[in-house]
PQR file with spaces between the fields and no chain letter, atoms N, CA, C, O and H, PARSE charges and radii, in Angstrom:
ATOM       1  N    UNK     1      -9.670    6.780  -52.083 -0.4000 1.5000
ATOM       2  CA   UNK     1     -10.098    6.727  -50.699 -0.0000 2.0000
ATOM       3  C    UNK     1      -9.965    5.306  -50.178  0.5500 1.7000
ATOM       4  O    UNK     1      -9.898    4.342  -50.940 -0.5500 1.4000
ATOM       5  N    UNK     2      -9.929    5.206  -48.848 -0.4000 1.5000
ATOM       6  CA   UNK     2      -9.774    3.902  -48.225 -0.0000 2.0000
ATOM       7  C    UNK     2     -11.096    3.254  -47.912  0.5500 1.7000
ATOM       8  O    UNK     2     -12.163    3.776  -48.235 -0.5500 1.4000
ATOM       9  H    UNK     2      -9.984    5.989  -48.229  0.4000 1.0000
ATOM      10  N    UNK     3     -11.004    2.116  -47.283 -0.4000 1.5000
ATOM      11  CA   UNK     3     -12.197    1.383  -46.877 -0.0000 2.0000
ATOM      12  C    UNK     3     -12.818    2.039  -45.650  0.5500 1.7000
ATOM      13  O    UNK     3     -12.104    2.592  -44.814 -0.5500 1.4000
ATOM      14  H    UNK     3     -10.137    1.692  -47.022  0.4000 1.0000
ATOM      15  N    UNK     4     -14.119    1.984  -45.539 -0.4000 1.5000
ATOM      16  CA   UNK     4     -14.830    2.524  -44.395 -0.0000 2.0000
ATOM      17  C    UNK     4     -14.879    1.444  -43.318  0.5500 1.7000
ATOM      18  O    UNK     4     -15.351    0.333  -43.560 -0.5500 1.4000
ATOM      19  H    UNK     4     -14.699    1.536  -46.219  0.4000 1.0000
ATOM      20  N    UNK     5     -14.385    1.783  -42.124 -0.4000 1.5000
ATOM      21  CA   UNK     5     -14.363    0.847  -41.015 -0.0000 2.0000
ATOM      22  C    UNK     5     -15.521    1.178  -40.078  0.5500 1.7000
ATOM      23  O    UNK     5     -15.596    2.296  -39.569 -0.5500 1.4000
ATOM      24  H    UNK     5     -14.001    2.686  -41.927  0.4000 1.0000
ATOM      25  N    UNK     6     -16.419    0.237  -39.842 -0.4000 1.5000
ATOM      26  CA   UNK     6     -17.541    0.527  -38.941 -0.0000 2.0000
ATOM      27  C    UNK     6     -17.079    0.495  -37.485  0.5500 1.7000
ATOM      28  O    UNK     6     -16.437   -0.459  -37.045 -0.5500 1.4000
ATOM      29  H    UNK     6     -16.359   -0.672  -40.256  0.4000 1.0000
ATOM      30  N    UNK     7     -17.416    1.551  -36.748 -0.4000 1.5000
ATOM      31  CA   UNK     7     -17.097    1.616  -35.325 -0.0000 2.0000
ATOM      32  C    UNK     7     -18.373    1.356  -34.538  0.5500 1.7000
ATOM      33  O    UNK     7     -19.407    1.977  -34.780 -0.5500 1.4000
ATOM      34  H    UNK     7     -17.937    2.326  -37.105  0.4000 1.0000
ATOM      35  N    UNK     8     -18.282    0.430  -33.594 -0.4000 1.5000
ATOM      36  CA   UNK     8     -19.409    0.187  -32.714 -0.0000 2.0000
ATOM      37  C    UNK     8     -18.867   -0.257  -31.366  0.5500 1.7000
ATOM      38  O    UNK     8     -17.790   -0.846  -31.272 -0.5500 1.4000
ATOM      39  H    UNK     8     -17.441   -0.075  -33.397  0.4000 1.0000
ATOM      40  N    UNK     9     -19.618    0.031  -30.349 -0.4000 1.5000
ATOM      41  CA   UNK     9     -19.214   -0.374  -29.008 -0.0000 2.0000
ATOM      42  C    UNK     9     -19.510   -1.854  -28.806  0.5500 1.7000
ATOM      43  O    UNK     9     -20.535   -2.351  -29.273 -0.5500 1.4000
ATOM      44  H    UNK     9     -20.493    0.510  -30.425  0.4000 1.0000
ATOM      45  N    UNK    10     -18.611   -2.570  -28.104 -0.4000 1.5000
ATOM      46  CA   UNK    10     -18.913   -3.979  -27.826 -0.0000 2.0000
ATOM      47  C    UNK    10     -20.025   -4.078  -26.786  0.5500 1.7000
ATOM      48  O    UNK    10     -20.111   -3.259  -25.871 -0.5500 1.4000
ATOM      49  H    UNK    10     -17.778   -2.167  -27.724  0.4000 1.0000
ATOM      50  N    UNK    11     -20.858   -5.071  -26.936 -0.4000 1.5000
ATOM      51  CA   UNK    11     -21.936   -5.269  -25.976 -0.0000 2.0000
ATOM      52  C    UNK    11     -21.352   -5.766  -24.654  0.5500 1.7000
ATOM      53  O    UNK    11     -20.180   -6.134  -24.585 -0.5500 1.4000
ATOM      54  H    UNK    11     -20.788   -5.737  -27.679  0.4000 1.0000
ATOM      55  N    UNK    12     -22.160   -5.773  -23.629 -0.4000 1.5000
ATOM      56  CA   UNK    12     -21.695   -6.195  -22.301 -0.0000 2.0000
ATOM      57  C    UNK    12     -21.249   -7.651  -22.317  0.5500 1.7000
ATOM      58  O    UNK    12     -20.278   -8.007  -21.650 -0.5500 1.4000
ATOM      59  H    UNK    12     -23.113   -5.474  -23.684  0.4000 1.0000
ATOM      60  N    UNK    13     -21.946   -8.495  -23.071 -0.4000 1.5000
ATOM      61  CA   UNK    13     -21.554   -9.902  -23.110 -0.0000 2.0000
ATOM      62  C    UNK    13     -20.225  -10.093  -23.840  0.5500 1.7000
ATOM      63  O    UNK    13     -19.441  -10.967  -23.468 -0.5500 1.4000
ATOM      64  H    UNK    13     -22.735   -8.206  -23.613  0.4000 1.0000
ATOM      65  N    UNK    14     -19.960   -9.292  -24.869 -0.4000 1.5000
ATOM      66  CA   UNK    14     -18.677   -9.378  -25.573 -0.0000 2.0000
ATOM      67  C    UNK    14     -17.549   -8.803  -24.731  0.5500 1.7000
ATOM      68  O    UNK    14     -16.429   -9.314  -24.754 -0.5500 1.4000
ATOM      69  H    UNK    14     -20.596   -8.583  -25.171  0.4000 1.0000
ATOM      70  N    UNK    15     -17.841   -7.749  -23.995 -0.4000 1.5000
ATOM      71  CA   UNK    15     -16.813   -7.072  -23.191 -0.0000 2.0000
ATOM      72  C    UNK    15     -16.321   -7.954  -22.044  0.5500 1.7000
ATOM      73  O    UNK    15     -15.128   -7.962  -21.739 -0.5500 1.4000
ATOM      74  H    UNK    15     -18.750   -7.334  -23.977  0.4000 1.0000
ATOM      75  N    UNK    16     -17.222   -8.692  -21.412 -0.4000 1.5000
ATOM      76  CA   UNK    16     -16.864   -9.496  -20.250 -0.0000 2.0000
ATOM      77  C    UNK    16     -16.776  -10.984  -20.566  0.5500 1.7000
ATOM      78  O    UNK    16     -16.816  -11.809  -19.653 -0.5500 1.4000
ATOM      79  H    UNK    16     -18.191   -8.686  -21.660  0.4000 1.0000
ATOM      80  N    UNK    17     -16.660  -11.336  -21.824 -0.4000 1.5000
ATOM      81  CA   UNK    17     -16.604  -12.749  -22.215 -0.0000 2.0000
ATOM      82  C    UNK    17     -15.361  -13.424  -21.630  0.5500 1.7000
ATOM      83  O    UNK    17     -14.241  -12.967  -21.855 -0.5500 1.4000
ATOM      84  H    UNK    17     -16.627  -10.666  -22.566  0.4000 1.0000
ATOM      85  N    UNK    18     -15.558  -14.503  -20.884 -0.4000 1.5000
ATOM      86  CA   UNK    18     -14.447  -15.266  -20.321 -0.0000 2.0000
ATOM      87  C    UNK    18     -13.968  -14.768  -18.979  0.5500 1.7000
ATOM      88  O    UNK    18     -13.160  -15.447  -18.346 -0.5500 1.4000
ATOM      89  H    UNK    18     -16.469  -14.875  -20.701  0.4000 1.0000
ATOM      90  N    UNK    19     -14.423  -13.613  -18.505 -0.4000 1.5000
ATOM      91  CA   UNK    19     -13.938  -13.085  -17.236 -0.0000 2.0000
ATOM      92  C    UNK    19     -14.812  -13.468  -16.057  0.5500 1.7000
ATOM      93  O    UNK    19     -14.370  -13.348  -14.915 -0.5500 1.4000
ATOM      94  H    UNK    19     -15.079  -13.061  -19.019  0.4000 1.0000
ATOM      95  N    UNK    20     -16.027  -13.922  -16.285 -0.4000 1.5000
ATOM      96  CA   UNK    20     -16.903  -14.243  -15.165 -0.0000 2.0000
ATOM      97  C    UNK    20     -16.389  -15.447  -14.395  0.5500 1.7000
ATOM      98  O    UNK    20     -16.508  -15.483  -13.170 -0.5500 1.4000
ATOM      99  H    UNK    20     -16.387  -14.020  -17.213  0.4000 1.0000
ATOM     100  N    UNK    21     -15.825  -16.428  -15.072 -0.4000 1.5000
ATOM     101  CA   UNK    21     -15.244  -17.572  -14.374 -0.0000 2.0000
ATOM     102  C    UNK    21     -14.030  -17.151  -13.556  0.5500 1.7000
ATOM     103  O    UNK    21     -13.849  -17.611  -12.429 -0.5500 1.4000
ATOM     104  H    UNK    21     -15.728  -16.399  -16.067  0.4000 1.0000
ATOM     105  N    UNK    22     -13.205  -16.286  -14.113 -0.4000 1.5000
ATOM     106  CA   UNK    22     -12.003  -15.838  -13.418 -0.0000 2.0000
ATOM     107  C    UNK    22     -12.355  -15.002  -12.189  0.5500 1.7000
ATOM     108  O    UNK    22     -11.676  -15.093  -11.166 -0.5500 1.4000
ATOM     109  H    UNK    22     -13.351  -15.912  -15.029  0.4000 1.0000
ATOM     110  N    UNK    23     -13.385  -14.207  -12.276 -0.4000 1.5000
ATOM     111  CA   UNK    23     -13.794  -13.408  -11.122 -0.0000 2.0000
ATOM     112  C    UNK    23     -14.256  -14.277   -9.973  0.5500 1.7000
ATOM     113  O    UNK    23     -14.176  -13.868   -8.814 -0.5500 1.4000
ATOM     114  H    UNK    23     -13.936  -14.133  -13.107  0.4000 1.0000
ATOM     115  N    UNK    24     -14.736  -15.464  -10.274 -0.4000 1.5000
ATOM     116  CA   UNK    24     -15.187  -16.375   -9.221 -0.0000 2.0000
ATOM     117  C    UNK    24     -14.092  -17.362   -8.801  0.5500 1.7000
ATOM     118  O    UNK    24     -14.342  -18.249   -7.985 -0.5500 1.4000
ATOM     119  H    UNK    24     -14.801  -15.796  -11.215  0.4000 1.0000
ATOM     120  N    UNK    25     -12.888  -17.215   -9.349 -0.4000 1.5000
ATOM     121  CA   UNK    25     -11.759  -18.033   -8.922 -0.0000 2.0000
ATOM     122  C    UNK    25     -11.480  -19.254   -9.770  0.5500 1.7000
ATOM     123  O    UNK    25     -10.616  -20.059   -9.422 -0.5500 1.4000
ATOM     124  H    UNK    25     -12.685  -16.495  -10.012  0.4000 1.0000
ATOM     125  N    UNK    26     -12.194  -19.413  -10.880 -0.4000 1.5000
ATOM     126  CA   UNK    26     -11.980  -20.573  -11.747 -0.0000 2.0000
ATOM     127  C    UNK    26     -11.122  -20.155  -12.939  0.5500 1.7000
ATOM     128  O    UNK    26     -11.626  -19.995  -14.050 -0.5500 1.4000
ATOM     129  H    UNK    26     -12.896  -18.759  -11.162  0.4000 1.0000
ATOM     130  N    UNK    27      -9.827  -19.981  -12.701 -0.4000 1.5000
ATOM     131  CA   UNK    27      -8.906  -19.576  -13.759 -0.0000 2.0000
ATOM     132  C    UNK    27      -8.534  -20.771  -14.623  0.5500 1.7000
ATOM     133  O    UNK    27      -8.696  -21.922  -14.217 -0.5500 1.4000
ATOM     134  H    UNK    27      -9.417  -20.111  -11.798  0.4000 1.0000
ATOM     135  N    UNK    28      -8.039  -20.487  -15.809 -0.4000 1.5000
ATOM     136  CA   UNK    28      -7.573  -21.522  -16.729 -0.0000 2.0000
ATOM     137  C    UNK    28      -6.051  -21.396  -16.798  0.5500 1.7000
ATOM     138  O    UNK    28      -5.517  -20.719  -17.677 -0.5500 1.4000
ATOM     139  H    UNK    28      -7.908  -19.553  -16.140  0.4000 1.0000
ATOM     140  N    UNK    29      -5.349  -22.058  -15.854 -0.4000 1.5000
ATOM     141  CA   UNK    29      -3.912  -21.898  -15.716 -0.0000 2.0000
ATOM     142  C    UNK    29      -3.163  -22.655  -16.807  0.5500 1.7000
ATOM     143  O    UNK    29      -3.451  -23.819  -17.085 -0.5500 1.4000
ATOM     144  H    UNK    29      -5.783  -22.608  -15.140  0.4000 1.0000
ATOM     145  N    UNK    30      -2.189  -21.969  -17.424 -0.4000 1.5000
ATOM     146  CA   UNK    30      -1.329  -22.542  -18.448 -0.0000 2.0000
ATOM     147  C    UNK    30       0.108  -22.219  -18.056  0.5500 1.7000
ATOM     148  O    UNK    30       0.399  -21.099  -17.636 -0.5500 1.4000
ATOM     149  H    UNK    30      -1.955  -21.023  -17.198  0.4000 1.0000
ATOM     150  N    UNK    31       1.011  -23.195  -18.189 -0.4000 1.5000
ATOM     151  CA   UNK    31       2.415  -22.988  -17.827 -0.0000 2.0000
ATOM     152  C    UNK    31       3.064  -22.077  -18.846  0.5500 1.7000
ATOM     153  O    UNK    31       2.971  -22.302  -20.052 -0.5500 1.4000
ATOM     154  H    UNK    31       0.775  -24.105  -18.529  0.4000 1.0000
ATOM     155  N    UNK    32       3.734  -21.025  -18.333 -0.4000 1.5000
ATOM     156  CA   UNK    32       4.480  -20.118  -19.202 -0.0000 2.0000
ATOM     157  C    UNK    32       5.934  -20.578  -19.209  0.5500 1.7000
ATOM     158  O    UNK    32       6.589  -20.594  -18.167 -0.5500 1.4000
ATOM     159  H    UNK    32       3.809  -20.843  -17.353  0.4000 1.0000
ATOM     160  N    UNK    33       6.431  -20.948  -20.366 -0.4000 1.5000
ATOM     161  CA   UNK    33       7.736  -21.592  -20.444 -0.0000 2.0000
ATOM     162  C    UNK    33       8.899  -20.621  -20.623  0.5500 1.7000
ATOM     163  O    UNK    33      10.052  -21.050  -20.650 -0.5500 1.4000
ATOM     164  H    UNK    33       5.899  -20.935  -21.213  0.4000 1.0000
ATOM     165  N    UNK    34       8.624  -19.327  -20.745 -0.4000 1.5000
ATOM     166  CA   UNK    34       9.709  -18.365  -20.938 -0.0000 2.0000
ATOM     167  C    UNK    34      10.488  -18.118  -19.656  0.5500 1.7000
ATOM     168  O    UNK    34      11.715  -18.026  -19.689 -0.5500 1.4000
ATOM     169  H    UNK    34       7.687  -18.979  -20.723  0.4000 1.0000
ATOM     170  N    UNK    35       9.801  -18.012  -18.536 -0.4000 1.5000
ATOM     171  CA   UNK    35      10.461  -17.686  -17.268 -0.0000 2.0000
ATOM     172  C    UNK    35      10.608  -18.955  -16.437  0.5500 1.7000
ATOM     173  O    UNK    35       9.612  -19.538  -16.009 -0.5500 1.4000
ATOM     174  H    UNK    35       8.804  -18.087  -18.509  0.4000 1.0000
ATOM     175  N    UNK    36      11.837  -19.380  -16.211 -0.4000 1.5000
ATOM     176  CA   UNK    36      12.083  -20.594  -15.432 -0.0000 2.0000
ATOM     177  C    UNK    36      12.857  -20.308  -14.147  0.5500 1.7000
ATOM     178  O    UNK    36      12.781  -21.085  -13.195 -0.5500 1.4000
ATOM     179  H    UNK    36      12.646  -18.906  -16.558  0.4000 1.0000
ATOM     180  N    UNK    37      13.607  -19.191  -14.108 -0.4000 1.5000
ATOM     181  CA   UNK    37      14.470  -18.903  -12.970 -0.0000 2.0000
ATOM     182  C    UNK    37      14.155  -17.512  -12.447  0.5500 1.7000
ATOM     183  O    UNK    37      14.137  -16.548  -13.212 -0.5500 1.4000
ATOM     184  H    UNK    37      13.668  -18.559  -14.881  0.4000 1.0000
ATOM     185  N    UNK    38      13.904  -17.400  -11.138 -0.4000 1.5000
ATOM     186  CA   UNK    38      13.626  -16.109  -10.515 -0.0000 2.0000
ATOM     187  C    UNK    38      14.912  -15.583   -9.895  0.5500 1.7000
ATOM     188  O    UNK    38      15.498  -16.225   -9.024 -0.5500 1.4000
ATOM     189  H    UNK    38      13.918  -18.183  -10.516  0.4000 1.0000
ATOM     190  N    UNK    39      15.343  -14.423  -10.343 -0.4000 1.5000
ATOM     191  CA   UNK    39      16.605  -13.856   -9.886 -0.0000 2.0000
ATOM     192  C    UNK    39      16.503  -13.390   -8.432  0.5500 1.7000
ATOM     193  O    UNK    39      17.454  -13.552   -7.667 -0.5500 1.4000
ATOM     194  H    UNK    39      14.867  -13.901  -11.051  0.4000 1.0000
ATOM     195  N    UNK    40      15.381  -12.823   -8.049 -0.4000 1.5000
ATOM     196  CA   UNK    40      15.229  -12.307   -6.684 -0.0000 2.0000
ATOM     197  C    UNK    40      15.207  -13.435   -5.659  0.5500 1.7000
ATOM     198  O    UNK    40      15.827  -13.317   -4.603 -0.5500 1.4000
ATOM     199  H    UNK    40      14.608  -12.691   -8.671  0.4000 1.0000
ATOM     200  N    UNK    41      14.501  -14.529   -5.954 -0.4000 1.5000
ATOM     201  CA   UNK    41      14.456  -15.653   -5.026 -0.0000 2.0000
ATOM     202  C    UNK    41      15.682  -16.547   -5.181  0.5500 1.7000
ATOM     203  O    UNK    41      16.051  -17.248   -4.239 -0.5500 1.4000
ATOM     204  H    UNK    41      13.997  -14.625   -6.813  0.4000 1.0000
ATOM     205  N    UNK    42      16.308  -16.537   -6.330 -0.4000 1.5000
ATOM     206  CA   UNK    42      17.500  -17.340   -6.572 -0.0000 2.0000
ATOM     207  C    UNK    42      17.208  -18.824   -6.731  0.5500 1.7000
ATOM     208  O    UNK    42      18.043  -19.656   -6.377 -0.5500 1.4000
ATOM     209  H    UNK    42      16.009  -15.968   -7.095  0.4000 1.0000
ATOM     210  N    UNK    43      16.054  -19.164   -7.250 -0.4000 1.5000
ATOM     211  CA   UNK    43      15.730  -20.582   -7.427 -0.0000 2.0000
ATOM     212  C    UNK    43      14.785  -20.764   -8.609  0.5500 1.7000
ATOM     213  O    UNK    43      14.269  -19.799   -9.173 -0.5500 1.4000
ATOM     214  H    UNK    43      15.376  -18.487   -7.538  0.4000 1.0000
ATOM     215  N    UNK    44      14.577  -22.018   -8.963 -0.4000 1.5000
ATOM     216  CA   UNK    44      13.691  -22.332  -10.072 -0.0000 2.0000
ATOM     217  C    UNK    44      12.233  -22.112   -9.659  0.5500 1.7000
ATOM     218  O    UNK    44      11.832  -22.426   -8.538 -0.5500 1.4000
ATOM     219  H    UNK    44      14.996  -22.801   -8.505  0.4000 1.0000
ATOM     220  N    UNK    45      11.474  -21.577  -10.574 -0.4000 1.5000
ATOM     221  CA   UNK    45      10.055  -21.349  -10.321 -0.0000 2.0000
ATOM     222  C    UNK    45       9.256  -21.801  -11.544  0.5500 1.7000
ATOM     223  O    UNK    45       9.792  -21.907  -12.647 -0.5500 1.4000
ATOM     224  H    UNK    45      11.800  -21.323  -11.485  0.4000 1.0000
ATOM     225  N    UNK    46       7.988  -22.062  -11.333 -0.4000 1.5000
ATOM     226  CA   UNK    46       7.057  -22.339  -12.418 -0.0000 2.0000
ATOM     227  C    UNK    46       6.059  -21.201  -12.449  0.5500 1.7000
ATOM     228  O    UNK    46       5.396  -20.920  -11.451 -0.5500 1.4000
ATOM     229  H    UNK    46       7.553  -21.977  -10.437  0.4000 1.0000
ATOM     230  N    UNK    47       5.950  -20.548  -13.590 -0.4000 1.5000
ATOM     231  CA   UNK    47       5.038  -19.422  -13.739 -0.0000 2.0000
ATOM     232  C    UNK    47       3.806  -19.906  -14.489  0.5500 1.7000
ATOM     233  O    UNK    47       3.907  -20.428  -15.599 -0.5500 1.4000
ATOM     234  H    UNK    47       6.489  -20.776  -14.401  0.4000 1.0000
ATOM     235  N    UNK    48       2.646  -19.727  -13.873 -0.4000 1.5000
ATOM     236  CA   UNK    48       1.372  -20.057  -14.491 -0.0000 2.0000
ATOM     237  C    UNK    48       0.686  -18.754  -14.880  0.5500 1.7000
ATOM     238  O    UNK    48       0.712  -17.790  -14.116 -0.5500 1.4000
ATOM     239  H    UNK    48       2.564  -19.303  -12.971  0.4000 1.0000
ATOM     240  N    UNK    49       0.070  -18.714  -16.063 -0.4000 1.5000
ATOM     241  CA   UNK    49      -0.672  -17.536  -16.520 -0.0000 2.0000
ATOM     242  C    UNK    49      -2.062  -17.991  -16.946  0.5500 1.7000
ATOM     243  O    UNK    49      -2.218  -18.999  -17.636 -0.5500 1.4000
ATOM     244  H    UNK    49       0.049  -19.498  -16.684  0.4000 1.0000
ATOM     245  N    UNK    50      -3.063  -17.236  -16.525 -0.4000 1.5000
ATOM     246  CA   UNK    50      -4.434  -17.556  -16.891 -0.0000 2.0000
ATOM     247  C    UNK    50      -4.637  -17.227  -18.366  0.5500 1.7000
ATOM     248  O    UNK    50      -4.295  -16.134  -18.816 -0.5500 1.4000
ATOM     249  H    UNK    50      -2.937  -16.418  -15.964  0.4000 1.0000
ATOM     250  N    UNK    51      -5.194  -18.173  -19.114 -0.4000 1.5000
ATOM     251  CA   UNK    51      -5.396  -17.983  -20.547 -0.0000 2.0000
ATOM     252  C    UNK    51      -6.507  -16.986  -20.833  0.5500 1.7000
ATOM     253  O    UNK    51      -6.535  -16.391  -21.910 -0.5500 1.4000
ATOM     254  H    UNK    51      -5.472  -19.061  -18.748  0.4000 1.0000
ATOM     255  N    UNK    52      -7.434  -16.790  -19.880 -0.4000 1.5000
ATOM     256  CA   UNK    52      -8.548  -15.881  -20.108 -0.0000 2.0000
ATOM     257  C    UNK    52      -8.244  -14.455  -19.684  0.5500 1.7000
ATOM     258  O    UNK    52      -8.457  -13.526  -20.462 -0.5500 1.4000
ATOM     259  H    UNK    52      -7.412  -17.274  -19.005  0.4000 1.0000
ATOM     260  N    UNK    53      -7.741  -14.258  -18.445 -0.4000 1.5000
ATOM     261  CA   UNK    53      -7.595  -12.892  -17.932 -0.0000 2.0000
ATOM     262  C    UNK    53      -6.152  -12.420  -17.870  0.5500 1.7000
ATOM     263  O    UNK    53      -5.921  -11.216  -17.758 -0.5500 1.4000
ATOM     264  H    UNK    53      -7.567  -15.013  -17.813  0.4000 1.0000
ATOM     265  N    UNK    54      -5.166  -13.316  -17.938 -0.4000 1.5000
ATOM     266  CA   UNK    54      -3.770  -12.906  -17.946 -0.0000 2.0000
ATOM     267  C    UNK    54      -3.138  -12.779  -16.572  0.5500 1.7000
ATOM     268  O    UNK    54      -2.022  -12.269  -16.469 -0.5500 1.4000
ATOM     269  H    UNK    54      -5.353  -14.294  -18.029  0.4000 1.0000
ATOM     270  N    UNK    55      -3.801  -13.220  -15.514 -0.4000 1.5000
ATOM     271  CA   UNK    55      -3.254  -13.135  -14.166 -0.0000 2.0000
ATOM     272  C    UNK    55      -2.143  -14.170  -13.999  0.5500 1.7000
ATOM     273  O    UNK    55      -2.225  -15.263  -14.557 -0.5500 1.4000
ATOM     274  H    UNK    55      -4.707  -13.634  -15.598  0.4000 1.0000
ATOM     275  N    UNK    56      -1.097  -13.826  -13.225 -0.4000 1.5000
ATOM     276  CA   UNK    56       0.043  -14.713  -13.009 -0.0000 2.0000
ATOM     277  C    UNK    56      -0.040  -15.394  -11.649  0.5500 1.7000
ATOM     278  O    UNK    56      -0.558  -14.836  -10.682 -0.5500 1.4000
ATOM     279  H    UNK    56      -1.031  -12.937  -12.772  0.4000 1.0000
ATOM     280  N    UNK    57       0.485  -16.611  -11.603 -0.4000 1.5000
ATOM     281  CA   UNK    57       0.644  -17.359  -10.354 -0.0000 2.0000
ATOM     282  C    UNK    57       2.017  -18.005  -10.402  0.5500 1.7000
ATOM     283  O    UNK    57       2.367  -18.649  -11.391 -0.5500 1.4000
ATOM     284  H    UNK    57       0.906  -17.064  -12.388  0.4000 1.0000
ATOM     285  N    UNK    58       2.800  -17.836   -9.339 -0.4000 1.5000
ATOM     286  CA   UNK    58       4.167  -18.357   -9.294 -0.0000 2.0000
ATOM     287  C    UNK    58       4.247  -19.450   -8.239  0.5500 1.7000
ATOM     288  O    UNK    58       3.776  -19.280   -7.114 -0.5500 1.4000
ATOM     289  H    UNK    58       2.515  -17.312   -8.536  0.4000 1.0000
ATOM     290  N    UNK    59       4.848  -20.574   -8.616 -0.4000 1.5000
ATOM     291  CA   UNK    59       5.037  -21.687   -7.722 -0.0000 2.0000
ATOM     292  C    UNK    59       6.532  -21.972   -7.644  0.5500 1.7000
ATOM     293  O    UNK    59       7.157  -22.324   -8.644 -0.5500 1.4000
ATOM     294  H    UNK    59       5.230  -20.712   -9.530  0.4000 1.0000
ATOM     295  N    UNK    60       7.108  -21.816   -6.434 -0.4000 1.5000
ATOM     296  CA   UNK    60       8.545  -22.027   -6.257 -0.0000 2.0000
ATOM     297  C    UNK    60       8.825  -23.493   -5.949  0.5500 1.7000
ATOM     298  O    UNK    60       8.001  -24.181   -5.346 -0.5500 1.4000
ATOM     299  H    UNK    60       6.600  -21.530   -5.622  0.4000 1.0000
ATOM     300  N    UNK    61       9.984  -23.958   -6.366 -0.4000 1.5000
ATOM     301  CA   UNK    61      10.371  -25.355   -6.138 -0.0000 2.0000
ATOM     302  C    UNK    61      11.440  -25.428   -5.084  0.5500 1.7000
ATOM     303  O    UNK    61      11.902  -26.518   -4.748 -0.5500 1.4000
ATOM     304  H    UNK    61      10.653  -23.400   -6.856  0.4000 1.0000
């Protein structure tokens, strides 16, 4: 037989950890280096992704 894995629901504080700042507009923006060129706009862009919630922000040059 295999190992027994305990299942439990995450508490409210664990479920929403790190999202309260993002909900109030204080994102933790990090430059995403994979996407440098936007085909639709036809120019260079900088893509920022929030490290906590994963939301994207695009800044065109």
